[in-house]
N, C-alpha and C positions, 0 to 999 in steps of 0.2 A: 453419475453425478456426486463429485465431495465437497458443497458448499464448505471457504471458509472466510471468518474475519480478522484483519491485522487493523489493526489500531496502530499509531503512531502520531509521536509530536509535529509541534511543525519546523522544529531548529534538529529532528533526527538525521544525519547526513553517512551518507553512502560513499561508496572509495574512490565515485568521483561528481560527487556531486546528491540533492534529498533521495532519502531512500528511496520514499514511493518509487518515484523514476529507475530507482537498481531493481525497485522485486518487478514492477513489469515487464520492463526490458527483460530478467532473468524467468518471468515468467512465457513472453513469448519466443526466444526460443530455446523454452523446454519445448514448444510444442503446442500451450495452452490455447482451447479455443477462446476463448472473452479474459476478458477483468474487467470491472468497474472501480474507476478511484469518485469515492466520498469526502467532500472536504466542507466537517464544521467549522460556522459560522461562530457558534454558541452551546451551551451543553452545561450540562451539569450533572453532581454526582462519580461515583463510584462507577469506575468501566466494567 
């Protein structure tokens, strides 16, 4: 298993809508067994 984190801004857009949806659909089509999306309501500091 290779864990990965992808950080996006809320306004990032993919070809047909939000970029996070595009990425999740791409991973599902590629056969990934699972993914989790977290939305942060508040944070500070650099990534």
